[in-house]
C-alpha positions as protocol buffer text, in pm:
chain_id: "A"
residue {
  index: 1
  type: GLY
  ca { x: 10891 y: 10777 z: 10605 }
}
residue {
  index: 2
  type: ARG
  ca { x: 10616 y: 10990 z: 10454 }
}
residue {
  index: 3
  type: GLU
  ca { x: 10550 y: 11150 z: 10796 }
}
residue {
  index: 4
  type: LEU
  ca { x: 10925 y: 11236 z: 10839 }
}
residue {
  index: 5
  type: GLY
  ca { x: 10950 y: 11356 z: 10478 }
}
residue {
  index: 6
  type: LEU
  ca { x: 11184 y: 11068 z: 10420 }
}
residue {
  index: 7
  type: SER
  ca { x: 10983 y: 10838 z: 10177 }
}
residue {
  index: 8
  type: ALA
  ca { x: 11248 y: 10758 z: 9948 }
}
residue {
  index: 9
  type: GLN
  ca { x: 11496 y: 10638 z: 10225 }
}
residue {
  index: 10
  type: ALA
  ca { x: 11194 y: 10445 z: 10381 }
}
residue {
  index: 11
  type: GLY
  ca { x: 11110 y: 10282 z: 10043 }
}
residue {
  index: 12
  type: ALA
  ca { x: 11494 y: 10187 z: 10011 }
}
residue {
  index: 13
  type: ALA
  ca { x: 11512 y: 10050 z: 10366 }
}
residue {
  index: 14
  type: LEU
  ca { x: 11171 y: 9846 z: 10312 }
}
residue {
  index: 15
  type: ALA
  ca { x: 11318 y: 9717 z: 9972 }
}
residue {
  index: 16
  type: ALA
  ca { x: 11632 y: 9614 z: 10138 }
}
residue {
  index: 17
  type: LEU
  ca { x: 11434 y: 9441 z: 10423 }
}
residue {
  index: 18
  type: ASP
  ca { x: 11232 y: 9247 z: 10177 }
}
residue {
  index: 19
  type: GLU
  ca { x: 11536 y: 9139 z: 9959 }
}
residue {
  index: 20
  type: ASP
  ca { x: 11692 y: 8982 z: 10293 }
}
residue {
  index: 21
  type: VAL
  ca { x: 11372 y: 8808 z: 10391 }
}
residue {
  index: 22
  type: ALA
  ca { x: 11326 y: 8649 z: 10053 }
}
residue {
  index: 23
  type: SER
  ca { x: 11702 y: 8554 z: 10024 }
}
residue {
  index: 24
  type: THR
  ca { x: 11707 y: 8385 z: 10369 }
}
residue {
  index: 25
  type: THR
  ca { x: 11356 y: 8221 z: 10284 }
}
residue {
  index: 26
  type: MET
  ca { x: 11522 y: 8069 z: 9958 }
}
residue {
  index: 27
  type: THR
  ca { x: 11828 y: 7957 z: 10180 }
}
residue {
  index: 28
  type: VAL
  ca { x: 11608 y: 7800 z: 10442 }
}
residue {
  index: 29
  type: ALA
  ca { x: 11385 y: 7622 z: 10198 }
}
residue {
  index: 30
  type: THR
  ca { x: 11698 y: 7469 z: 10040 }
}
residue {
  index: 31
  type: ALA
  ca { x: 11840 y: 7370 z: 10389 }
}
residue {
  index: 32
  type: ILE
  ca { x: 11507 y: 7226 z: 10513 }
}
residue {
  index: 33
  type: ALA
  ca { x: 11484 y: 6995 z: 10185 }
}
residue {
  index: 34
  type: ARG
  ca { x: 11835 y: 6883 z: 10224 }
}
residue {
  index: 35
  type: SER
  ca { x: 11774 y: 6785 z: 10589 }
}
residue {
  index: 36
  type: GLY
  ca { x: 11435 y: 6637 z: 10544 }
}
residue {
  index: 37
  type: ARG
  ca { x: 11290 y: 6836 z: 10858 }
}
residue {
  index: 38
  type: ARG
  ca { x: 11262 y: 7159 z: 11035 }
}
residue {
  index: 39
  type: ALA
  ca { x: 11461 y: 7217 z: 11346 }
}
residue {
  index: 40
  type: ARG
  ca { x: 11316 y: 7245 z: 11679 }
}
residue {
  index: 41
  type: ALA
  ca { x: 11437 y: 7562 z: 11864 }
}
residue {
  index: 42
  type: LEU
  ca { x: 11441 y: 7765 z: 12195 }
}
residue {
  index: 43
  type: PHE
  ca { x: 11493 y: 8128 z: 12204 }
}
residue {
  index: 44
  type: VAL
  ca { x: 11594 y: 8253 z: 12559 }
}
residue {
  index: 45
  type: VAL
  ca { x: 11527 y: 8626 z: 12583 }
}
residue {
  index: 46
  type: ASP
  ca { x: 11660 y: 8691 z: 12913 }
}
residue {
  index: 47
  type: ARG
  ca { x: 11805 y: 8498 z: 13216 }
}
residue {
  index: 48
  type: GLN
  ca { x: 12019 y: 8573 z: 13531 }
}
residue {
  index: 49
  type: PRO
  ca { x: 12381 y: 8557 z: 13458 }
}
residue {
  index: 50
  type: GLY
  ca { x: 12594 y: 8306 z: 13631 }
}
residue {
  index: 51
  type: GLY
  ca { x: 12356 y: 8021 z: 13583 }
}
residue {
  index: 52
  type: LEU
  ca { x: 12014 y: 7918 z: 13427 }
}
residue {
  index: 53
  type: ALA
  ca { x: 11795 y: 8082 z: 13683 }
}
residue {
  index: 54
  type: SER
  ca { x: 11498 y: 8321 z: 13580 }
}
residue {
  index: 55
  type: LEU
  ca { x: 11493 y: 8196 z: 13237 }
}
residue {
  index: 56
  type: ILE
  ca { x: 11235 y: 8404 z: 12988 }
}
residue {
  index: 57
  type: ALA
  ca { x: 11180 y: 8259 z: 12648 }
}
residue {
  index: 58
  type: ALA
  ca { x: 10997 y: 8369 z: 12344 }
}
residue {
  index: 59
  type: GLY
  ca { x: 10672 y: 8188 z: 12311 }
}
residue {
  index: 60
  type: PRO
  ca { x: 10394 y: 8196 z: 12051 }
}
residue {
  index: 61
  type: GLY
  ca { x: 10274 y: 8522 z: 11894 }
}
residue {
  index: 62
  type: THR
  ca { x: 10615 y: 8706 z: 11931 }
}
residue {
  index: 63
  type: TYR
  ca { x: 10818 y: 8846 z: 11664 }
}
residue {
  index: 64
  type: ILE
  ca { x: 11106 y: 8597 z: 11770 }
}
residue {
  index: 65
  type: ASP
  ca { x: 10856 y: 8320 z: 11714 }
}
residue {
  index: 66
  type: ASP
  ca { x: 10786 y: 8443 z: 11369 }
}
residue {
  index: 67
  type: HIS
  ca { x: 11163 y: 8475 z: 11314 }
}
residue {
  index: 68
  type: LEU
  ca { x: 11207 y: 8107 z: 11440 }
}
residue {
  index: 69
  type: ARG
  ca { x: 10951 y: 7990 z: 11178 }
}
residue {
  index: 70
  type: ARG
  ca { x: 11081 y: 8185 z: 10885 }
}
residue {
  index: 71
  type: ALA
  ca { x: 11448 y: 8058 z: 10975 }
}
residue {
  index: 72
  type: GLY
  ca { x: 11303 y: 7702 z: 10947 }
}
residue {
  index: 73
  type: ALA
  ca { x: 11237 y: 7600 z: 11297 }
}
residue {
  index: 74
  type: ASP
  ca { x: 10945 y: 7515 z: 11517 }
}
residue {
  index: 75
  type: ASN
  ca { x: 10945 y: 7683 z: 11858 }
}
residue {
  index: 76
  type: VAL
  ca { x: 10949 y: 7416 z: 12124 }
}
residue {
  index: 77
  type: LEU
  ca { x: 10737 y: 7656 z: 12336 }
}
residue {
  index: 78
  type: ALA
  ca { x: 10466 y: 7702 z: 12073 }
}
residue {
  index: 79
  type: ASP
  ca { x: 10201 y: 7554 z: 12318 }
}
residue {
  index: 80
  type: SER
  ca { x: 10271 y: 7801 z: 12580 }
}
residue {
  index: 81
  type: PRO
  ca { x: 9991 y: 8011 z: 12701 }
}
residue {
  index: 82
  type: VAL
  ca { x: 10193 y: 8322 z: 12743 }
}
residue {
  index: 83
  type: ARG
  ca { x: 10407 y: 8499 z: 12482 }
}
residue {
  index: 84
  type: TYR
  ca { x: 10714 y: 8531 z: 12689 }
}
residue {
  index: 85
  type: PRO
  ca { x: 10690 y: 8218 z: 12948 }
}
residue {
  index: 86
  type: LYS
  ca { x: 10952 y: 8192 z: 13250 }
}
residue {
  index: 87
  type: ILE
  ca { x: 11080 y: 7846 z: 13216 }
}
residue {
  index: 88
  type: SER
  ca { x: 11314 y: 7620 z: 13413 }
}
residue {
  index: 89
  type: ALA
  ca { x: 11618 y: 7426 z: 13312 }
}
residue {
  index: 90
  type: GLU
  ca { x: 11439 y: 7106 z: 13369 }
}
residue {
  index: 91
  type: GLU
  ca { x: 11158 y: 7213 z: 13109 }
}
residue {
  index: 92
  type: ILE
  ca { x: 11428 y: 7261 z: 12861 }
}
residue {
  index: 93
  type: LEU
  ca { x: 11557 y: 6909 z: 12920 }
}
residue {
  index: 94
  type: VAL
  ca { x: 11213 y: 6787 z: 12883 }
}
residue {
  index: 95
  type: ARG
  ca { x: 11160 y: 6964 z: 12551 }
}
residue {
  index: 96
  type: GLN
  ca { x: 11499 y: 6894 z: 12412 }
}
residue {
  index: 97
  type: PRO
  ca { x: 11538 y: 7173 z: 12148 }
}
residue {
  index: 98
  type: ASP
  ca { x: 11781 y: 7087 z: 11855 }
}
residue {
  index: 99
  type: ILE
  ca { x: 11921 y: 7448 z: 11880 }
}
residue {
  index: 100
  type: VAL
  ca { x: 11914 y: 7721 z: 12161 }
}
residue {
  index: 101
  type: PHE
  ca { x: 11955 y: 8090 z: 12098 }
}
residue {
  index: 102
  type: ASP
  ca { x: 12057 y: 8267 z: 12415 }
}
residue {
  index: 103
  type: ALA
  ca { x: 12016 y: 8657 z: 12393 }
}
residue {
  index: 104
  type: ILE
  ca { x: 12141 y: 8712 z: 12758 }
}
residue {
  index: 105
  type: HIS
  ca { x: 12262 y: 9073 z: 12817 }
}
residue {
  index: 106
  type: THR
  ca { x: 12647 y: 9005 z: 12867 }
}
residue {
  index: 107
  type: ASN
  ca { x: 12981 y: 9130 z: 12735 }
}
residue {
  index: 108
  type: ARG
  ca { x: 13108 y: 8782 z: 12826 }
}
residue {
  index: 109
  type: PRO
  ca { x: 12968 y: 8526 z: 12581 }
}
residue {
  index: 110
  type: ASP
  ca { x: 13202 y: 8262 z: 12683 }
}
residue {
  index: 111
  type: GLU
  ca { x: 13088 y: 8261 z: 13045 }
}
residue {
  index: 112
  type: ALA
  ca { x: 12734 y: 8278 z: 12930 }
}
residue {
  index: 113
  type: LEU
  ca { x: 12792 y: 7978 z: 12731 }
}
residue {
  index: 114
  type: SER
  ca { x: 12953 y: 7796 z: 13012 }
}
residue {
  index: 115
  type: ASP
  ca { x: 12643 y: 7835 z: 13213 }
}
residue {
  index: 116
  type: TRP
  ca { x: 12470 y: 7591 z: 12975 }
}
residue {
  index: 117
  type: ARG
  ca { x: 12696 y: 7305 z: 13079 }
}
residue {
  index: 118
  type: ALA
  ca { x: 12458 y: 7246 z: 13384 }
}
residue {
  index: 119
  type: LEU
  ca { x: 12244 y: 7072 z: 13136 }
}
residue {
  index: 120
  type: ALA
  ca { x: 12450 y: 6784 z: 13059 }
}
residue {
  index: 121
  type: GLY
  ca { x: 12164 y: 6579 z: 12912 }
}
residue {
  index: 122
  type: LEU
  ca { x: 12075 y: 6844 z: 12651 }
}
residue {
  index: 123
  type: VAL
  ca { x: 12149 y: 6733 z: 12289 }
}
residue {
  index: 124
  type: ALA
  ca { x: 12182 y: 7086 z: 12172 }
}
residue {
  index: 125
  type: LEU
  ca { x: 12476 y: 7143 z: 12422 }
}
residue {
  index: 126
  type: ASN
  ca { x: 12665 y: 6812 z: 12328 }
}
residue {
  index: 127
  type: GLU
  ca { x: 12608 y: 6898 z: 11959 }
}
residue {
  index: 128
  type: GLY
  ca { x: 12754 y: 7241 z: 12002 }
}
residue {
  index: 129
  type: LYS
  ca { x: 12415 y: 7403 z: 11911 }
}
residue {
  index: 130
  type: ILE
  ca { x: 12375 y: 7655 z: 12199 }
}
residue {
  index: 131
  type: HIS
  ca { x: 12450 y: 8019 z: 12051 }
}
residue {
  index: 132
  type: VAL
  ca { x: 12500 y: 8321 z: 12284 }
}
residue {
  index: 133
  type: LEU
  ca { x: 12364 y: 8617 z: 12060 }
}
residue {
  index: 134
  type: GLY
  ca { x: 12579 y: 8898 z: 12202 }
}
residue {
  index: 135
  type: ASP
  ca { x: 12439 y: 9167 z: 12004 }
}
residue {
  index: 136
  type: THR
  ca { x: 12143 y: 9387 z: 12008 }
}
residue {
  index: 137
  type: LEU
  ca { x: 11983 y: 9257 z: 11679 }
}
residue {
  index: 138
  type: PHE
  ca { x: 11725 y: 9073 z: 11871 }
}
residue {
  index: 139
  type: VAL
  ca { x: 11622 y: 9337 z: 12149 }
}
residue {
  index: 140
  type: SER
  ca { x: 11333 y: 9464 z: 11955 }
}
residue {
  index: 141
  type: PRO
  ca { x: 11192 y: 9454 z: 11599 }
}
residue {
  index: 142
  type: GLY
  ca { x: 11326 y: 9722 z: 11380 }
}
residue {
  index: 143
  type: PRO
  ca { x: 11486 y: 9796 z: 11055 }
}
residue {
  index: 144
  type: ARG
  ca { x: 11741 y: 9520 z: 11099 }
}
residue {
  index: 145
  type: LEU
  ca { x: 11490 y: 9228 z: 11107 }
}
residue {
  index: 146
  type: GLY
  ca { x: 11626 y: 9088 z: 10779 }
}
residue {
  index: 147
  type: GLN
  ca { x: 11963 y: 9090 z: 10936 }
}
residue {
  index: 148
  type: ALA
  ca { x: 11834 y: 8910 z: 11245 }
}
residue {
  index: 149
  type: LEU
  ca { x: 11657 y: 8652 z: 11046 }
}
residue {
  index: 150
  type: ALA
  ca { x: 11958 y: 8577 z: 10822 }
}
residue {
  index: 151
  type: ARG
  ca { x: 12167 y: 8547 z: 11141 }
}
residue {
  index: 152
  type: LEU
  ca { x: 11920 y: 8285 z: 11276 }
}
residue {
  index: 153
  type: ALA
  ca { x: 11902 y: 8102 z: 10969 }
}
residue {
  index: 154
  type: THR
  ca { x: 12276 y: 8090 z: 10921 }
}
residue {
  index: 155
  type: LEU
  ca { x: 12329 y: 7942 z: 11275 }
}
residue {
  index: 156
  type: MET
  ca { x: 12057 y: 7708 z: 11229 }
}
residue {
  index: 157
  type: TRP
  ca { x: 12151 y: 7591 z: 10892 }
}
residue {
  index: 158
  type: PRO
  ca { x: 12526 y: 7629 z: 10844 }
}
residue {
  index: 159
  type: ALA
  ca { x: 12647 y: 7585 z: 10493 }
}
residue {
  index: 160
  type: PRO
  ca { x: 12743 y: 7233 z: 10413 }
}
residue {
  index: 161
  type: ALA
  ca { x: 13131 y: 7186 z: 10379 }
}
residue {
  index: 162
  type: PRO
  ca { x: 13242 y: 7146 z: 10013 }
}
residue {
  index: 163
  type: SER
  ca { x: 13277 y: 6790 z: 9895 }
}
residue {
  index: 164
  type: ARG
  ca { x: 13624 y: 6665 z: 9839 }
}
residue {
  index: 165
  type: LEU
  ca { x: 13675 y: 6485 z: 9504 }
}
């Protein structure tokens, strides 16, 4: 902001980002305390449409890995030797994430979601916890990082239904 002569705007954007992250962090802490554990997540950053071929996922040391951790999840690929490993559908079945985020580039999220039916033994599939993220929030880190973190946390830890008295 300083280099562009927009220090005030940059400061406001940073303050909003910090506020988003702090708010999400508090929400996540409450959700983890309520559930008694962190979630185990897989974040697919790209794949071939029409199936589960050529899967590339976020591994350790990526901004997405950091987002998963802040949103209350452990990355099932935390032990990967590379930051963006190419993985197989079989590896997903072995690792059994609680939740899957699919950032496939598509304008047909329903079709993208149906590709996951090939993994009938995946608990996340059977529990409806595969989310096709059909927007650009997760393409690269930027000023909307706080919004992206909040979206992950909301999908991972939906608000409990109000009790009926």
